[in-house]
PDB file with one MODEL, atoms N, CA, C and O in Angstrom:
MODEL        1
ATOM      1  N   UNK A   1     -85.355  17.868  17.751  1.00  0.00           N
ATOM      2  CA  UNK A   1     -86.024  17.452  18.966  1.00  0.00           C
ATOM      3  C   UNK A   1     -85.876  15.944  19.125  1.00  0.00           C
ATOM      4  O   UNK A   1     -85.020  15.507  19.894  1.00  0.00           O
ATOM      5  N   UNK A   2     -86.667  15.134  18.437  1.00  0.00           N
ATOM      6  CA  UNK A   2     -86.517  13.686  18.440  1.00  0.00           C
ATOM      7  C   UNK A   2     -86.980  13.008  19.712  1.00  0.00           C
ATOM      8  O   UNK A   2     -87.399  13.655  20.672  1.00  0.00           O
ATOM      9  N   UNK A   3     -86.896  11.712  19.696  1.00  0.00           N
ATOM     10  CA  UNK A   3     -87.292  10.882  20.834  1.00  0.00           C
ATOM     11  C   UNK A   3     -86.107  10.758  21.784  1.00  0.00           C
ATOM     12  O   UNK A   3     -84.985  10.471  21.364  1.00  0.00           O
ATOM     13  N   UNK A   4     -86.373  10.980  23.074  1.00  0.00           N
ATOM     14  CA  UNK A   4     -85.317  10.899  24.084  1.00  0.00           C
ATOM     15  C   UNK A   4     -85.589   9.822  25.134  1.00  0.00           C
ATOM     16  O   UNK A   4     -84.676   9.340  25.804  1.00  0.00           O
ATOM     17  N   UNK A   5     -86.876   9.456  25.261  1.00  0.00           N
ATOM     18  CA  UNK A   5     -87.276   8.493  26.290  1.00  0.00           C
ATOM     19  C   UNK A   5     -88.193   7.430  25.694  1.00  0.00           C
ATOM     20  O   UNK A   5     -88.926   7.676  24.736  1.00  0.00           O
ATOM     21  N   UNK A   6     -88.130   6.237  26.292  1.00  0.00           N
ATOM     22  CA  UNK A   6     -89.002   5.141  25.901  1.00  0.00           C
ATOM     23  C   UNK A   6     -89.713   4.637  27.154  1.00  0.00           C
ATOM     24  O   UNK A   6     -89.062   4.259  28.128  1.00  0.00           O
ATOM     25  N   UNK A   7     -91.051   4.632  27.132  1.00  0.00           N
ATOM     26  CA  UNK A   7     -91.828   4.120  28.240  1.00  0.00           C
ATOM     27  C   UNK A   7     -92.210   2.666  27.999  1.00  0.00           C
ATOM     28  O   UNK A   7     -92.464   2.266  26.863  1.00  0.00           O
ATOM     29  N   UNK A   8     -92.249   1.886  29.057  1.00  0.00           N
ATOM     30  CA  UNK A   8     -92.515   0.453  28.945  1.00  0.00           C
ATOM     31  C   UNK A   8     -93.512   0.039  30.014  1.00  0.00           C
ATOM     32  O   UNK A   8     -93.341   0.357  31.191  1.00  0.00           O
ATOM     33  N   UNK A   9     -94.564  -0.679  29.597  1.00  0.00           N
ATOM     34  CA  UNK A   9     -95.593  -1.127  30.521  1.00  0.00           C
ATOM     35  C   UNK A   9     -96.273  -2.358  29.938  1.00  0.00           C
ATOM     36  O   UNK A   9     -95.848  -2.884  28.910  1.00  0.00           O
ATOM     37  N   UNK A  10     -97.311  -2.804  30.589  1.00  0.00           N
ATOM     38  CA  UNK A  10     -98.077  -3.948  30.105  1.00  0.00           C
ATOM     39  C   UNK A  10     -97.620  -5.247  30.729  1.00  0.00           C
ATOM     40  O   UNK A  10     -96.630  -5.288  31.460  1.00  0.00           O
ATOM     41  N   UNK A  11     -98.345  -6.298  30.435  1.00  0.00           N
ATOM     42  CA  UNK A  11     -98.071  -7.611  31.030  1.00  0.00           C
ATOM     43  C   UNK A  11     -96.673  -8.127  30.757  1.00  0.00           C
ATOM     44  O   UNK A  11     -96.109  -8.845  31.583  1.00  0.00           O
ATOM     45  N   UNK A  12     -96.101  -7.776  29.612  1.00  0.00           N
ATOM     46  CA  UNK A  12     -94.760  -8.246  29.289  1.00  0.00           C
ATOM     47  C   UNK A  12     -93.724  -7.678  30.275  1.00  0.00           C
ATOM     48  O   UNK A  12     -92.611  -8.194  30.378  1.00  0.00           O
ATOM     49  N   UNK A  13     -94.098  -6.618  30.992  1.00  0.00           N
ATOM     50  CA  UNK A  13     -93.217  -6.044  32.008  1.00  0.00           C
ATOM     51  C   UNK A  13     -92.921  -7.005  33.151  1.00  0.00           C
ATOM     52  O   UNK A  13     -91.976  -6.794  33.911  1.00  0.00           O
ATOM     53  N   UNK A  14     -93.715  -8.051  33.276  1.00  0.00           N
ATOM     54  CA  UNK A  14     -93.442  -9.073  34.288  1.00  0.00           C
ATOM     55  C   UNK A  14     -92.287  -9.981  33.868  1.00  0.00           C
ATOM     56  O   UNK A  14     -91.712 -10.685  34.698  1.00  0.00           O
ATOM     57  N   UNK A  15     -91.953  -9.962  32.593  1.00  0.00           N
ATOM     58  CA  UNK A  15     -90.881 -10.810  32.086  1.00  0.00           C
ATOM     59  C   UNK A  15     -89.545 -10.115  32.304  1.00  0.00           C
ATOM     60  O   UNK A  15     -89.210  -9.158  31.606  1.00  0.00           O
ATOM     61  N   UNK A  16     -88.792 -10.601  33.269  1.00  0.00           N
ATOM     62  CA  UNK A  16     -87.529  -9.961  33.662  1.00  0.00           C
ATOM     63  C   UNK A  16     -86.508  -9.945  32.520  1.00  0.00           C
ATOM     64  O   UNK A  16     -85.786  -8.962  32.354  1.00  0.00           O
ATOM     65  N   UNK A  17     -86.442 -11.004  31.746  1.00  0.00           N
ATOM     66  CA  UNK A  17     -85.466 -11.093  30.655  1.00  0.00           C
ATOM     67  C   UNK A  17     -85.740 -10.025  29.598  1.00  0.00           C
ATOM     68  O   UNK A  17     -84.822  -9.327  29.167  1.00  0.00           O
ATOM     69  N   UNK A  18     -86.997  -9.897  29.181  1.00  0.00           N
ATOM     70  CA  UNK A  18     -87.355  -8.899  28.169  1.00  0.00           C
ATOM     71  C   UNK A  18     -87.140  -7.486  28.702  1.00  0.00           C
ATOM     72  O   UNK A  18     -86.604  -6.629  28.000  1.00  0.00           O
ATOM     73  N   UNK A  19     -87.554  -7.246  29.932  1.00  0.00           N
ATOM     74  CA  UNK A  19     -87.411  -5.925  30.533  1.00  0.00           C
ATOM     75  C   UNK A  19     -85.940  -5.518  30.622  1.00  0.00           C
ATOM     76  O   UNK A  19     -85.587  -4.398  30.252  1.00  0.00           O
ATOM     77  N   UNK A  20     -85.088  -6.408  31.105  1.00  0.00           N
ATOM     78  CA  UNK A  20     -83.662  -6.086  31.220  1.00  0.00           C
ATOM     79  C   UNK A  20     -83.027  -5.867  29.842  1.00  0.00           C
ATOM     80  O   UNK A  20     -82.181  -4.988  29.678  1.00  0.00           O
ATOM     81  N   UNK A  21     -83.436  -6.665  28.857  1.00  0.00           N
ATOM     82  CA  UNK A  21     -82.900  -6.487  27.506  1.00  0.00           C
ATOM     83  C   UNK A  21     -83.276  -5.102  26.963  1.00  0.00           C
ATOM     84  O   UNK A  21     -82.431  -4.395  26.415  1.00  0.00           O
ATOM     85  N   UNK A  22     -84.544  -4.724  27.120  1.00  0.00           N
ATOM     86  CA  UNK A  22     -84.978  -3.420  26.618  1.00  0.00           C
ATOM     87  C   UNK A  22     -84.276  -2.274  27.338  1.00  0.00           C
ATOM     88  O   UNK A  22     -83.943  -1.263  26.719  1.00  0.00           O
ATOM     89  N   UNK A  23     -84.052  -2.425  28.634  1.00  0.00           N
ATOM     90  CA  UNK A  23     -83.313  -1.407  29.385  1.00  0.00           C
ATOM     91  C   UNK A  23     -81.910  -1.238  28.805  1.00  0.00           C
ATOM     92  O   UNK A  23     -81.472  -0.117  28.547  1.00  0.00           O
ATOM     93  N   UNK A  24     -81.219  -2.333  28.606  1.00  0.00           N
ATOM     94  CA  UNK A  24     -79.851  -2.291  28.072  1.00  0.00           C
ATOM     95  C   UNK A  24     -79.836  -1.742  26.649  1.00  0.00           C
ATOM     96  O   UNK A  24     -78.978  -0.929  26.306  1.00  0.00           O
ATOM     97  N   UNK A  25     -80.777  -2.180  25.825  1.00  0.00           N
ATOM     98  CA  UNK A  25     -80.819  -1.750  24.433  1.00  0.00           C
ATOM     99  C   UNK A  25     -81.074  -0.248  24.325  1.00  0.00           C
ATOM    100  O   UNK A  25     -80.376   0.446  23.585  1.00  0.00           O
ATOM    101  N   UNK A  26     -82.069   0.259  25.057  1.00  0.00           N
ATOM    102  CA  UNK A  26     -82.371   1.683  24.974  1.00  0.00           C
ATOM    103  C   UNK A  26     -81.199   2.523  25.472  1.00  0.00           C
ATOM    104  O   UNK A  26     -80.902   3.573  24.903  1.00  0.00           O
ATOM    105  N   UNK A  27     -80.542   2.070  26.517  1.00  0.00           N
ATOM    106  CA  UNK A  27     -79.360   2.790  27.020  1.00  0.00           C
ATOM    107  C   UNK A  27     -78.253   2.794  25.961  1.00  0.00           C
ATOM    108  O   UNK A  27     -77.600   3.815  25.746  1.00  0.00           O
ATOM    109  N   UNK A  28     -78.047   1.665  25.310  1.00  0.00           N
ATOM    110  CA  UNK A  28     -76.988   1.528  24.301  1.00  0.00           C
ATOM    111  C   UNK A  28     -77.211   2.473  23.115  1.00  0.00           C
ATOM    112  O   UNK A  28     -76.248   2.975  22.535  1.00  0.00           O
ATOM    113  N   UNK A  29     -78.479   2.716  22.753  1.00  0.00           N
ATOM    114  CA  UNK A  29     -78.739   3.601  21.620  1.00  0.00           C
ATOM    115  C   UNK A  29     -79.020   5.042  22.053  1.00  0.00           C
ATOM    116  O   UNK A  29     -79.430   5.874  21.243  1.00  0.00           O
ATOM    117  N   UNK A  30     -78.795   5.327  23.341  1.00  0.00           N
ATOM    118  CA  UNK A  30     -78.868   6.701  23.826  1.00  0.00           C
ATOM    119  C   UNK A  30     -80.231   7.200  24.249  1.00  0.00           C
ATOM    120  O   UNK A  30     -80.470   8.407  24.278  1.00  0.00           O
ATOM    121  N   UNK A  31     -81.134   6.280  24.579  1.00  0.00           N
ATOM    122  CA  UNK A  31     -82.460   6.679  25.044  1.00  0.00           C
ATOM    123  C   UNK A  31     -82.615   6.368  26.522  1.00  0.00           C
ATOM    124  O   UNK A  31     -81.964   5.471  27.058  1.00  0.00           O
ATOM    125  N   UNK A  32     -83.483   7.120  27.166  1.00  0.00           N
ATOM    126  CA  UNK A  32     -83.792   6.871  28.569  1.00  0.00           C
ATOM    127  C   UNK A  32     -84.952   5.883  28.647  1.00  0.00           C
ATOM    128  O   UNK A  32     -85.966   6.069  27.973  1.00  0.00           O
ATOM    129  N   UNK A  33     -84.819   4.846  29.452  1.00  0.00           N
ATOM    130  CA  UNK A  33     -85.836   3.812  29.628  1.00  0.00           C
ATOM    131  C   UNK A  33     -86.682   4.166  30.837  1.00  0.00           C
ATOM    132  O   UNK A  33     -86.159   4.341  31.937  1.00  0.00           O
ATOM    133  N   UNK A  34     -87.988   4.272  30.635  1.00  0.00           N
ATOM    134  CA  UNK A  34     -88.898   4.606  31.726  1.00  0.00           C
ATOM    135  C   UNK A  34     -89.842   3.440  31.996  1.00  0.00           C
ATOM    136  O   UNK A  34     -90.474   2.910  31.082  1.00  0.00           O
ATOM    137  N   UNK A  35     -89.925   3.056  33.252  1.00  0.00           N
ATOM    138  CA  UNK A  35     -90.869   2.013  33.662  1.00  0.00           C
ATOM    139  C   UNK A  35     -91.322   2.334  35.077  1.00  0.00           C
ATOM    140  O   UNK A  35     -90.514   2.691  35.934  1.00  0.00           O
ATOM    141  N   UNK A  36     -92.601   2.206  35.310  1.00  0.00           N
ATOM    142  CA  UNK A  36     -93.145   2.534  36.624  1.00  0.00           C
ATOM    143  C   UNK A  36     -92.626   1.562  37.678  1.00  0.00           C
ATOM    144  O   UNK A  36     -92.261   0.424  37.382  1.00  0.00           O
ATOM    145  N   UNK A  37     -92.604   2.043  38.901  1.00  0.00           N
ATOM    146  CA  UNK A  37     -92.105   1.211  39.999  1.00  0.00           C
ATOM    147  C   UNK A  37     -93.169   0.953  41.056  1.00  0.00           C
ATOM    148  O   UNK A  37     -93.083  -0.029  41.794  1.00  0.00           O
ATOM    149  N   UNK A  38     -94.160   1.811  41.135  1.00  0.00           N
ATOM    150  CA  UNK A  38     -95.166   1.683  42.193  1.00  0.00           C
ATOM    151  C   UNK A  38     -96.470   1.051  41.720  1.00  0.00           C
ATOM    152  O   UNK A  38     -97.328   0.718  42.537  1.00  0.00           O
ATOM    153  N   UNK A  39     -96.624   0.885  40.435  1.00  0.00           N
ATOM    154  CA  UNK A  39     -97.841   0.306  39.871  1.00  0.00           C
ATOM    155  C   UNK A  39     -97.454  -0.964  39.118  1.00  0.00           C
ATOM    156  O   UNK A  39     -96.431  -0.995  38.434  1.00  0.00           O
ATOM    157  N   UNK A  40     -98.260  -1.996  39.241  1.00  0.00           N
ATOM    158  CA  UNK A  40     -97.974  -3.274  38.579  1.00  0.00           C
ATOM    159  C   UNK A  40     -97.875  -3.080  37.062  1.00  0.00           C
ATOM    160  O   UNK A  40     -98.582  -2.244  36.499  1.00  0.00           O
ATOM    161  N   UNK A  41     -97.007  -3.846  36.401  1.00  0.00           N
ATOM    162  CA  UNK A  41     -96.819  -3.670  34.965  1.00  0.00           C
ATOM    163  C   UNK A  41     -97.953  -4.229  34.098  1.00  0.00           C
ATOM    164  O   UNK A  41     -97.969  -3.973  32.894  1.00  0.00           O
ATOM    165  N   UNK A  42     -98.877  -4.963  34.653  1.00  0.00           N
ATOM    166  CA  UNK A  42     -99.958  -5.556  33.855  1.00  0.00           C
ATOM    167  C   UNK A  42    -101.072  -4.566  33.566  1.00  0.00           C
ATOM    168  O   UNK A  42    -100.829  -3.371  33.403  1.00  0.00           O
ATOM    169  N   UNK A  43    -102.285  -5.067  33.505  1.00  0.00           N
ATOM    170  CA  UNK A  43    -103.442  -4.240  33.155  1.00  0.00           C
ATOM    171  C   UNK A  43    -103.640  -3.063  34.102  1.00  0.00           C
ATOM    172  O   UNK A  43    -104.085  -1.998  33.673  1.00  0.00           O
ATOM    173  N   UNK A  44    -103.320  -3.236  35.374  1.00  0.00           N
ATOM    174  CA  UNK A  44    -103.467  -2.127  36.327  1.00  0.00           C
ATOM    175  C   UNK A  44    -102.581  -0.956  35.934  1.00  0.00           C
ATOM    176  O   UNK A  44    -102.987   0.200  36.054  1.00  0.00           O
ATOM    177  N   UNK A  45    -101.386  -1.246  35.470  1.00  0.00           N
ATOM    178  CA  UNK A  45    -100.485  -0.177  35.042  1.00  0.00           C
ATOM    179  C   UNK A  45    -100.987   0.539  33.806  1.00  0.00           C
ATOM    180  O   UNK A  45    -100.868   1.760  33.703  1.00  0.00           O
ATOM    181  N   UNK A  46    -101.543  -0.202  32.873  1.00  0.00           N
ATOM    182  CA  UNK A  46    -102.086   0.415  31.660  1.00  0.00           C
ATOM    183  C   UNK A  46    -103.276   1.299  32.028  1.00  0.00           C
ATOM    184  O   UNK A  46    -103.390   2.421  31.533  1.00  0.00           O
ATOM    185  N   UNK A  47    -104.149   0.810  32.879  1.00  0.00           N
ATOM    186  CA  UNK A  47    -105.311   1.595  33.302  1.00  0.00           C
ATOM    187  C   UNK A  47    -104.870   2.866  34.017  1.00  0.00           C
ATOM    188  O   UNK A  47    -105.433   3.935  33.781  1.00  0.00           O
ATOM    189  N   UNK A  48    -103.879   2.763  34.880  1.00  0.00           N
ATOM    190  CA  UNK A  48    -103.380   3.939  35.596  1.00  0.00           C
ATOM    191  C   UNK A  48    -102.790   4.938  34.607  1.00  0.00           C
ATOM    192  O   UNK A  48    -103.005   6.143  34.739  1.00  0.00           O
ATOM    193  N   UNK A  49    -102.050   4.448  33.620  1.00  0.00           N
ATOM    194  CA  UNK A  49    -101.484   5.330  32.609  1.00  0.00           C
ATOM    195  C   UNK A  49    -102.554   6.060  31.824  1.00  0.00           C
ATOM    196  O   UNK A  49    -102.405   7.243  31.516  1.00  0.00           O
ATOM    197  N   UNK A  50    -103.623   5.368  31.502  1.00  0.00           N
ATOM    198  CA  UNK A  50    -104.730   6.006  30.783  1.00  0.00           C
ATOM    199  C   UNK A  50    -105.381   7.090  31.636  1.00  0.00           C
ATOM    200  O   UNK A  50    -105.759   8.144  31.125  1.00  0.00           O
ATOM    201  N   UNK A  51    -105.509   6.833  32.929  1.00  0.00           N
ATOM    202  CA  UNK A  51    -106.083   7.836  33.822  1.00  0.00           C
ATOM    203  C   UNK A  51    -105.190   9.069  33.926  1.00  0.00           C
ATOM    204  O   UNK A  51    -105.680  10.198  33.884  1.00  0.00           O
ATOM    205  N   UNK A  52    -103.886   8.858  34.061  1.00  0.00           N
ATOM    206  CA  UNK A  52    -102.951   9.992  34.157  1.00  0.00           C
ATOM    207  C   UNK A  52    -102.972  10.799  32.862  1.00  0.00           C
ATOM    208  O   UNK A  52    -102.969  12.030  32.891  1.00  0.00           O
ATOM    209  N   UNK A  53    -102.992  10.108  31.736  1.00  0.00           N
ATOM    210  CA  UNK A  53    -103.018  10.795  30.442  1.00  0.00           C
ATOM    211  C   UNK A  53    -104.297  11.621  30.290  1.00  0.00           C
ATOM    212  O   UNK A  53    -104.251  12.787  29.899  1.00  0.00           O
ATOM    213  N   UNK A  54    -105.434  11.005  30.602  1.00  0.00           N
ATOM    214  CA  UNK A  54    -106.714  11.702  30.475  1.00  0.00           C
ATOM    215  C   UNK A  54    -106.791  12.878  31.455  1.00  0.00           C
ATOM    216  O   UNK A  54    -107.338  13.930  31.126  1.00  0.00           O
ATOM    217  N   UNK A  55    -106.250  12.695  32.635  1.00  0.00           N
ATOM    218  CA  UNK A  55    -106.276  13.763  33.644  1.00  0.00           C
ATOM    219  C   UNK A  55    -105.409  14.951  33.253  1.00  0.00           C
ATOM    220  O   UNK A  55    -105.667  16.075  33.686  1.00  0.00           O
ATOM    221  N   UNK A  56    -104.389  14.716  32.445  1.00  0.00           N
ATOM    222  CA  UNK A  56    -103.500  15.793  32.040  1.00  0.00           C
ATOM    223  C   UNK A  56    -103.999  16.575  30.846  1.00  0.00           C
ATOM    224  O   UNK A  56    -103.398  17.580  30.469  1.00  0.00           O
ATOM    225  N   UNK A  57    -105.080  16.134  30.252  1.00  0.00           N
ATOM    226  CA  UNK A  57    -105.601  16.798  29.043  1.00  0.00           C
ATOM    227  C   UNK A  57    -106.535  17.898  29.386  1.00  0.00           C
ATOM    228  O   UNK A  57    -107.064  18.560  28.493  1.00  0.00           O
TER     229      UNK A  57
ENDMDL
END
């Protein structure tokens, strides 16, 4: 089975250099890079992720 996707969020998501590096790195090692597009990458994104996770349980 193994890991196939990597999710990325948090305040560091505002840093374009780090985000682009992680995208390239995950692609290079065969993983899918996931990052939200409609929710801000900072605390709002983390809070939204917690709500989605809790709602799915």
